[in-house]
N, CA, C and O atoms as CSV, one atom per row, in Angstrom:
chain,resi,resn,atom,element,x,y,z
A,1,MET,N,N,95.029,14.462,239.618
A,1,MET,CA,C,94.193,14.470,240.802
A,1,MET,C,C,93.783,15.906,241.122
A,1,MET,O,O,94.549,16.849,240.927
A,2,VAL,N,N,92.552,16.044,241.618
A,2,VAL,CA,C,92.055,17.326,242.114
A,2,VAL,C,C,91.422,17.089,243.475
A,2,VAL,O,O,91.008,15.977,243.800
A,3,THR,N,N,91.355,18.147,244.259
A,3,THR,CA,C,90.775,18.059,245.598
A,3,THR,C,C,89.621,19.049,245.708
A,3,THR,O,O,89.771,20.240,245.437
A,4,PHE,N,N,88.471,18.526,246.110
A,4,PHE,CA,C,87.296,19.350,246.357
A,4,PHE,C,C,87.300,19.704,247.836
A,4,PHE,O,O,87.366,18.817,248.687
A,5,VAL,N,N,87.230,21.003,248.148
A,5,VAL,CA,C,87.221,21.474,249.523
A,5,VAL,C,C,85.948,22.294,249.720
A,5,VAL,O,O,85.662,23.202,248.940
A,6,ASN,N,N,85.190,21.974,250.757
A,6,ASN,CA,C,83.949,22.678,251.016
A,6,ASN,C,C,83.852,22.999,252.501
A,6,ASN,O,O,83.775,22.103,253.341
A,7,LYS,N,N,83.857,24.295,252.809
A,7,LYS,CA,C,83.631,24.736,254.186
A,7,LYS,C,C,82.121,24.862,254.370
A,7,LYS,O,O,81.453,25.545,253.593
A,8,LEU,N,N,81.593,24.214,255.383
A,8,LEU,CA,C,80.159,24.236,255.659
A,8,LEU,C,C,79.921,24.810,257.050
A,8,LEU,O,O,80.367,24.247,258.050
A,9,THR,N,N,79.224,25.919,257.102
A,9,THR,CA,C,78.857,26.526,258.373
A,9,THR,C,C,77.408,26.157,258.643
A,9,THR,O,O,76.499,26.598,257.940
A,10,VAL,N,N,77.206,25.350,259.662
A,10,VAL,CA,C,75.878,24.818,259.967
A,10,VAL,C,C,75.090,25.836,260.787
A,10,VAL,O,O,75.556,26.314,261.821
A,11,HIS,N,N,73.890,26.158,260.308
A,11,HIS,CA,C,72.999,27.046,261.047
A,11,HIS,C,C,71.702,26.330,261.408
A,11,HIS,O,O,70.802,26.925,262.000
A,12,GLY,N,N,71.612,25.050,261.048
A,12,GLY,CA,C,70.468,24.218,261.420
A,12,GLY,C,C,70.902,23.191,262.451
A,12,GLY,O,O,71.950,23.331,263.082
A,13,ASP,N,N,70.097,22.171,262.612
A,13,ASP,CA,C,70.397,21.097,263.556
A,13,ASP,C,C,71.624,20.306,263.084
A,13,ASP,O,O,71.640,19.805,261.959
A,14,ILE,N,N,72.634,20.193,263.923
A,14,ILE,CA,C,73.890,19.544,263.526
A,14,ILE,C,C,73.691,18.051,263.270
A,14,ILE,O,O,74.276,17.519,262.327
A,15,ASP,N,N,72.891,17.363,264.071
A,15,ASP,CA,C,72.672,15.930,263.847
A,15,ASP,C,C,71.984,15.683,262.506
A,15,ASP,O,O,72.328,14.737,261.797
A,16,THR,N,N,71.018,16.525,262.158
A,16,THR,CA,C,70.348,16.405,260.858
A,16,THR,C,C,71.339,16.693,259.737
A,16,THR,O,O,71.367,15.985,258.730
A,17,PHE,N,N,72.153,17.733,259.914
A,17,PHE,CA,C,73.189,18.050,258.932
A,17,PHE,C,C,74.113,16.853,258.711
A,17,PHE,O,O,74.395,16.492,257.568
A,18,LEU,N,N,74.585,16.236,259.800
A,18,LEU,CA,C,75.502,15.102,259.677
A,18,LEU,C,C,74.857,13.928,258.953
A,18,LEU,O,O,75.527,13.236,258.185
A,19,ALA,N,N,73.576,13.692,259.182
A,19,ALA,CA,C,72.870,12.605,258.494
A,19,ALA,C,C,72.785,12.875,256.991
A,19,ALA,O,O,73.010,11.973,256.185
A,20,VAL,N,N,72.463,14.104,256.617
A,20,VAL,CA,C,72.399,14.460,255.196
A,20,VAL,C,C,73.796,14.388,254.585
A,20,VAL,O,O,73.965,13.859,253.486
A,21,LYS,N,N,74.793,14.913,255.283
A,21,LYS,CA,C,76.177,14.873,254.793
A,21,LYS,C,C,76.635,13.444,254.577
A,21,LYS,O,O,77.328,13.156,253.602
A,22,ASP,N,N,76.252,12.538,255.482
A,22,ASP,CA,C,76.628,11.130,255.331
A,22,ASP,C,C,76.016,10.523,254.068
A,22,ASP,O,O,76.668,9.733,253.384
A,23,ARG,N,N,74.768,10.885,253.753
A,23,ARG,CA,C,74.132,10.388,252.521
A,23,ARG,C,C,74.843,10.953,251.285
A,23,ARG,O,O,75.052,10.241,250.303
A,24,LEU,N,N,75.207,12.225,251.341
A,24,LEU,CA,C,75.951,12.833,250.234
A,24,LEU,C,C,77.312,12.168,250.047
A,24,LEU,O,O,77.720,11.869,248.925
A,25,THR,N,N,78.004,11.941,251.152
A,25,THR,CA,C,79.317,11.313,251.089
A,25,THR,C,C,79.218,9.899,250.523
A,25,THR,O,O,80.040,9.504,249.695
A,26,ALA,N,N,78.229,9.143,250.957
A,26,ALA,CA,C,78.048,7.775,250.440
A,26,ALA,C,C,77.784,7.796,248.941
A,26,ALA,O,O,78.332,6.981,248.199
A,27,TYR,N,N,76.943,8.730,248.495
A,27,TYR,CA,C,76.644,8.828,247.069
A,27,TYR,C,C,77.906,9.181,246.280
A,27,TYR,O,O,78.243,8.503,245.309
A,28,MET,N,N,78.599,10.237,246.696
A,28,MET,CA,C,79.783,10.680,245.956
A,28,MET,C,C,80.900,9.639,245.988
A,28,MET,O,O,81.623,9.475,245.005
A,29,SER,N,N,81.045,8.935,247.111
A,29,SER,CA,C,82.094,7.918,247.228
A,29,SER,C,C,81.902,6.775,246.244
A,29,SER,O,O,82.866,6.107,245.872
A,30,ALA,N,N,80.675,6.547,245.824
A,30,ALA,CA,C,80.374,5.459,244.897
A,30,ALA,C,C,80.518,5.882,243.431
A,30,ALA,O,O,80.353,5.051,242.538
A,31,GLN,N,N,80.821,7.146,243.170
A,31,GLN,CA,C,80.888,7.639,241.795
A,31,GLN,C,C,82.252,7.371,241.172
A,31,GLN,O,O,83.269,7.366,241.866
A,32,PRO,N,N,82.268,7.145,239.851
A,32,PRO,CA,C,83.543,6.940,239.142
A,32,PRO,C,C,84.461,8.143,239.324
A,32,PRO,O,O,84.026,9.289,239.205
A,33,GLY,N,N,85.715,7.880,239.608
A,33,GLY,CA,C,86.702,8.934,239.765
A,33,GLY,C,C,86.923,9.397,241.193
A,33,GLY,O,O,87.879,10.121,241.468
A,34,HIS,N,N,86.038,8.984,242.117
A,34,HIS,CA,C,86.215,9.365,243.521
A,34,HIS,C,C,87.347,8.542,244.119
A,34,HIS,O,O,87.396,7.325,243.942
A,35,VAL,N,N,88.256,9.205,244.827
A,35,VAL,CA,C,89.417,8.524,245.424
A,35,VAL,C,C,89.267,8.417,246.937
A,35,VAL,O,O,89.418,7.332,247.498
A,36,SER,N,N,88.970,9.535,247.603
A,36,SER,CA,C,88.865,9.505,249.061
A,36,SER,C,C,88.069,10.716,249.542
A,36,SER,O,O,87.836,11.673,248.803
A,37,ASN,N,N,87.664,10.638,250.801
A,37,ASN,CA,C,86.883,11.715,251.405
A,37,ASN,C,C,87.241,11.824,252.879
A,37,ASN,O,O,87.513,10.820,253.539
A,38,GLN,N,N,87.240,13.049,253.389
A,38,GLN,CA,C,87.507,13.287,254.802
A,38,GLN,C,C,86.643,14.455,255.261
A,38,GLN,O,O,86.464,15.432,254.534
A,39,THR,N,N,86.111,14.344,256.469
A,39,THR,CA,C,85.344,15.440,257.078
A,39,THR,C,C,86.094,15.917,258.310
A,39,THR,O,O,86.493,15.120,259.160
A,40,LEU,N,N,86.280,17.226,258.392
A,40,LEU,CA,C,86.954,17.842,259.529
A,40,LEU,C,C,85.964,18.753,260.242
A,40,LEU,O,O,85.069,19.321,259.617
A,41,ARG,N,N,86.131,18.886,261.553
A,41,ARG,CA,C,85.277,19.780,262.340
A,41,ARG,C,C,86.170,20.774,263.065
A,41,ARG,O,O,87.167,20.393,263.679
A,42,HIS,N,N,85.812,22.038,262.993
A,42,HIS,CA,C,86.583,23.097,263.635
A,42,HIS,C,C,86.582,22.879,265.148
A,42,HIS,O,O,85.532,22.621,265.737
A,43,VAL,N,N,87.742,22.980,265.771
A,43,VAL,CA,C,87.862,22.736,267.203
A,43,VAL,C,C,87.161,23.824,268.019
A,43,VAL,O,O,86.511,23.515,269.018
A,44,GLY,N,N,87.280,25.069,267.619
A,44,GLY,CA,C,86.711,26.165,268.389
A,44,GLY,C,C,85.301,26.569,267.979
A,44,GLY,O,O,84.613,27.264,268.727
A,45,GLN,N,N,84.869,26.140,266.803
A,45,GLN,CA,C,83.533,26.458,266.306
A,45,GLN,C,C,82.880,25.153,265.875
A,45,GLN,O,O,83.050,24.724,264.734
A,46,ARG,N,N,82.145,24.523,266.764
A,46,ARG,CA,C,81.609,23.173,266.548
A,46,ARG,C,C,80.595,23.096,265.409
A,46,ARG,O,O,80.208,21.998,265.008
A,47,ASN,N,N,80.160,24.235,264.881
A,47,ASN,CA,C,79.206,24.232,263.778
A,47,ASN,C,C,79.880,24.447,262.417
A,47,ASN,O,O,79.193,24.633,261.413
A,48,VAL,N,N,81.215,24.425,262.377
A,48,VAL,CA,C,81.953,24.621,261.131
A,48,VAL,C,C,82.671,23.321,260.761
A,48,VAL,O,O,83.409,22.745,261.561
A,49,PHE,N,N,82.431,22.878,259.524
A,49,PHE,CA,C,83.003,21.635,259.009
A,49,PHE,C,C,83.727,21.910,257.701
A,49,PHE,O,O,83.389,22.841,256.971
A,50,ILE,N,N,84.729,21.085,257.416
A,50,ILE,CA,C,85.416,21.109,256.131
A,50,ILE,C,C,85.312,19.709,255.535
A,50,ILE,O,O,85.680,18.721,256.169
A,51,GLU,N,N,84.809,19.643,254.319
A,51,GLU,CA,C,84.778,18.396,253.556
A,51,GLU,C,C,85.934,18.444,252.574
A,51,GLU,O,O,86.107,19.437,251.867
A,52,VAL,N,N,86.729,17.381,252.522
A,52,VAL,CA,C,87.848,17.286,251.591
A,52,VAL,C,C,87.682,15.974,250.827
A,52,VAL,O,O,87.667,14.898,251.425
A,53,ALA,N,N,87.559,16.068,249.502
A,53,ALA,CA,C,87.389,14.870,248.676
A,53,ALA,C,C,88.400,14.911,247.536
A,53,ALA,O,O,88.532,15.921,246.846
A,54,VAL,N,N,89.100,13.823,247.350
A,54,VAL,CA,C,90.071,13.711,246.266
A,54,VAL,C,C,89.408,12.977,245.110
A,54,VAL,O,O,88.763,11.945,245.298
A,55,TRP,N,N,89.577,13.521,243.923
A,55,TRP,CA,C,89.015,12.956,242.694
A,55,TRP,C,C,90.126,12.745,241.680
A,55,TRP,O,O,91.131,13.454,241.699
A,56,GLU,N,N,89.948,11.775,240.798
A,56,GLU,CA,C,90.940,11.521,239.754
A,56,GLU,C,C,91.108,12.729,238.841
A,56,GLU,O,O,92.218,13.036,238.408
A,57,ASP,N,N,89.990,13.420,238.548
A,57,ASP,CA,C,90.044,14.604,237.690
A,57,ASP,C,C,88.802,15.463,237.918
A,57,ASP,O,O,87.814,15.012,238.498
A,58,ALA,N,N,88.875,16.701,237.451
A,58,ALA,CA,C,87.768,17.637,237.640
A,58,ALA,C,C,86.507,17.176,236.928
A,58,ALA,O,O,85.405,17.375,237.438
A,59,ALA,N,N,86.650,16.564,235.762
A,59,ALA,CA,C,85.487,16.117,234.993
A,59,ALA,C,C,84.679,15.071,235.761
A,59,ALA,O,O,83.449,15.091,235.716
A,60,SER,N,N,85.344,14.168,236.457
A,60,SER,CA,C,84.638,13.145,237.250
A,60,SER,C,C,83.825,13.791,238.358
A,60,SER,O,O,82.667,13.432,238.576
A,61,HIS,N,N,84.427,14.740,239.054
A,61,HIS,CA,C,83.707,15.434,240.121
A,61,HIS,C,C,82.517,16.198,239.558
A,61,HIS,O,O,81.415,16.122,240.102
A,62,GLN,N,N,82.729,16.926,238.482
A,62,GLN,CA,C,81.667,17.733,237.900
A,62,GLN,C,C,80.512,16.873,237.392
A,62,GLN,O,O,79.348,17.249,237.536
A,63,GLN,N,N,80.826,15.727,236.800
A,63,GLN,CA,C,79.771,14.832,236.329
A,63,GLN,C,C,78.935,14.324,237.506
A,63,GLN,O,O,77.706,14.295,237.426
A,64,ALA,N,N,79.587,13.928,238.583
A,64,ALA,CA,C,78.861,13.445,239.764
A,64,ALA,C,C,78.015,14.560,240.370
A,64,ALA,O,O,76.885,14.316,240.793
A,65,ALA,N,N,78.544,15.775,240.416
A,65,ALA,CA,C,77.833,16.907,241.029
A,65,ALA,C,C,76.639,17.372,240.194
A,65,ALA,O,O,75.723,18.001,240.722
A,66,ARG,N,N,76.644,17.070,238.907
A,66,ARG,CA,C,75.523,17.476,238.045
A,66,ARG,C,C,74.374,16.469,238.045
A,66,ARG,O,O,73.316,16.748,237.482
A,67,SER,N,N,74.561,15.322,238.655
A,67,SER,CA,C,73.522,14.291,238.616
A,67,SER,C,C,72.273,14.720,239.385
A,67,SER,O,O,72.354,15.501,240.333
A,68,GLU,N,N,71.134,14.208,238.972
A,68,GLU,CA,C,69.864,14.539,239.631
A,68,GLU,C,C,69.855,14.091,241.087
A,68,GLU,O,O,69.341,14.800,241.952
A,69,GLU,N,N,70.424,12.910,241.364
A,69,GLU,CA,C,70.435,12.400,242.738
A,69,GLU,C,C,71.259,13.320,243.645
A,69,GLU,O,O,70.844,13.626,244.763
A,70,PHE,N,N,72.420,13.759,243.163
A,70,PHE,CA,C,73.247,14.664,243.950
A,70,PHE,C,C,72.513,15.979,244.192
A,70,PHE,O,O,72.514,16.493,245.311
A,71,GLN,N,N,71.888,16.523,243.156
A,71,GLN,CA,C,71.169,17.785,243.289
A,71,GLN,C,C,70.030,17.674,244.307
A,71,GLN,O,O,69.773,18.615,245.058
A,72,ALA,N,N,69.352,16.528,244.332
A,72,ALA,CA,C,68.277,16.319,245.308
A,72,ALA,C,C,68.836,16.277,246.729
A,72,ALA,O,O,68.231,16.821,247.654
A,73,LEU,N,N,69.986,15.633,246.901
A,73,LEU,CA,C,70.611,15.579,248.224
A,73,LEU,C,C,71.076,16.968,248.669
A,73,LEU,O,O,70.929,17.328,249.837
A,74,ILE,N,N,71.625,17.733,247.758
A,74,ILE,CA,C,72.090,19.083,248.083
A,74,ILE,C,C,70.927,19.949,248.565
A,74,ILE,O,O,71.099,20.769,249.466
A,75,GLN,N,N,69.754,19.772,247.975
A,75,GLN,CA,C,68.587,20.562,248.383
A,75,GLN,C,C,68.216,20.294,249.839
A,75,GLN,O,O,67.638,21.158,250.498
A,76,GLN,N,N,68.540,19.107,250.346
A,76,GLN,CA,C,68.287,18.795,251.756
A,76,GLN,C,C,69.270,19.533,252.670
A,76,GLN,O,O,68.981,19.777,253.841
A,77,LEU,N,N,70.428,19.880,252.121
A,77,LEU,CA,C,71.468,20.557,252.896
A,77,LEU,C,C,71.236,22.074,252.994
A,77,LEU,O,O,71.664,22.711,253.955
A,78,VAL,N,N,70.558,22.638,251.996
A,78,VAL,CA,C,70.374,24.091,251.906
A,78,VAL,C,C,69.813,24.719,253.185
A,78,VAL,O,O,70.343,25.739,253.626
A,79,PRO,N,N,68.754,24.153,253.807
A,79,PRO,CA,C,68.238,24.805,255.010
A,79,PRO,C,C,69.104,24.592,256.260
A,79,PRO,O,O,68.823,25.162,257.314
A,80,LEU,N,N,70.149,23.776,256.140
A,80,LEU,CA,C,70.948,23.406,257.309
A,80,LEU,C,C,72.313,24.087,257.387
A,80,LEU,O,O,72.832,24.315,258.480
A,81,ALA,N,N,72.895,24.414,256.227
A,81,ALA,CA,C,74.276,24.899,256.235
A,81,ALA,C,C,74.555,25.805,255.043
A,81,ALA,O,O,73.935,25.680,253.987
A,82,ALA,N,N,75.495,26.713,255.234
A,82,ALA,CA,C,75.966,27.587,254.157
A,82,ALA,C,C,77.283,27.017,253.632
A,82,ALA,O,O,78.253,26.928,254.384
A,83,PRO,N,N,77.335,26.628,252.354
A,83,PRO,CA,C,78.553,26.047,251.796
A,83,PRO,C,C,79.497,27.105,251.218
A,83,PRO,O,O,79.069,28.198,250.847
A,84,ASP,N,N,80.766,26.770,251.150
A,84,ASP,CA,C,81.777,27.586,250.476
A,84,ASP,C,C,82.709,26.604,249.760
A,84,ASP,O,O,83.803,26.320,250.247
A,85,PRO,N,N,82.268,26.077,248.582
A,85,PRO,CA,C,83.014,25.022,247.903
A,85,PRO,C,C,84.059,25.541,246.921
A,85,PRO,O,O,83.994,26.683,246.466
A,86,GLY,N,N,85.024,24.676,246.603
A,86,GLY,CA,C,86.005,24.963,245.566
A,86,GLY,C,C,86.739,23.701,245.161
A,86,GLY,O,O,86.889,22.776,245.959
A,87,LEU,N,N,87.197,23.665,243.914
A,87,LEU,CA,C,87.958,22.535,243.383
A,87,LEU,C,C,89.398,23.004,243.204
A,87,LEU,O,O,89.646,24.017,242.549
A,88,TYR,N,N,90.347,22.272,243.784
A,88,TYR,CA,C,91.740,22.691,243.830
A,88,TYR,C,C,92.654,21.640,243.220
A,88,TYR,O,O,92.344,20.449,243.233
A,89,GLU,N,N,93.786,22.094,242.682
A,89,GLU,CA,C,94.824,21.184,242.220
A,89,GLU,C,C,96.045,21.356,243.119
A,89,GLU,O,O,96.283,22.441,243.650
A,90,THR,N,N,96.812,20.291,243.287
A,90,THR,CA,C,97.988,20.318,244.149
A,90,THR,C,C,99.102,21.127,243.496
A,90,THR,O,O,99.440,20.911,242.332
A,91,VAL,N,N,99.663,22.050,244.252
A,91,VAL,CA,C,100.784,22.842,243.794
A,91,VAL,C,C,102.070,22.294,244.401
A,91,VAL,O,O,103.108,22.236,243.740
A,92,GLU,N,N,101.988,21.893,245.671
A,92,GLU,CA,C,103.165,21.369,246.366
A,92,GLU,C,C,102.677,20.395,247.429
A,92,GLU,O,O,101.611,20.578,248.018
A,93,GLU,N,N,103.469,19.366,247.664
A,93,GLU,CA,C,103.107,18.362,248.668
A,93,GLU,C,C,104.373,17.941,249.404
A,93,GLU,O,O,105.430,17.766,248.797
A,94,SER,N,N,104.251,17.780,250.733
A,94,SER,CA,C,105.392,17.313,251.519
A,94,SER,C,C,104.860,16.521,252.703
A,94,SER,O,O,103.700,16.651,253.094
A,95,ALA,N,N,105.720,15.716,253.251
A,95,ALA,CA,C,105.370,14.931,254.436
A,95,ALA,C,C,106.420,15.194,255.495
A,95,ALA,O,O,107.615,15.234,255.205
A,96,GLY,N,N,105.966,15.374,256.721
A,96,GLY,CA,C,106.888,15.617,257.824
A,96,GLY,C,C,107.353,14.311,258.457
A,96,GLY,O,O,106.825,13.237,258.168
A,97,ALA,N,N,108.334,14.425,259.311
A,97,ALA,CA,C,108.829,13.262,260.053
A,97,ALA,C,C,107.802,12.851,261.083
A,97,ALA,O,O,107.085,13.696,261.621
A,98,ARG,N,N,107.725,11.590,261.357
A,98,ARG,CA,C,106.779,11.080,262.350
A,98,ARG,C,C,107.480,10.786,263.616
A,98,ARG,O,O,106.854,10.346,264.581
């Protein structure tokens, strides 16, 4: 498993950004190897978001990201937000008491 993490700082209209992000998430969620997705919003900076997506492997994520449909969707995001993406592997995992 690998985790894709993308910090997005929105400098355009947030509602438009969220609509484009939702289309991207729907597309990626339907791709082979996609496991889960979560969007986080910074509490103190309402224009900063973190996308976290778990994939079965890096190759699945990379194949989905290279598709023409994904590239077209990304072009809609360019005028709205500055991305800071990365693909990560788990080094350590723990769960706390509830």
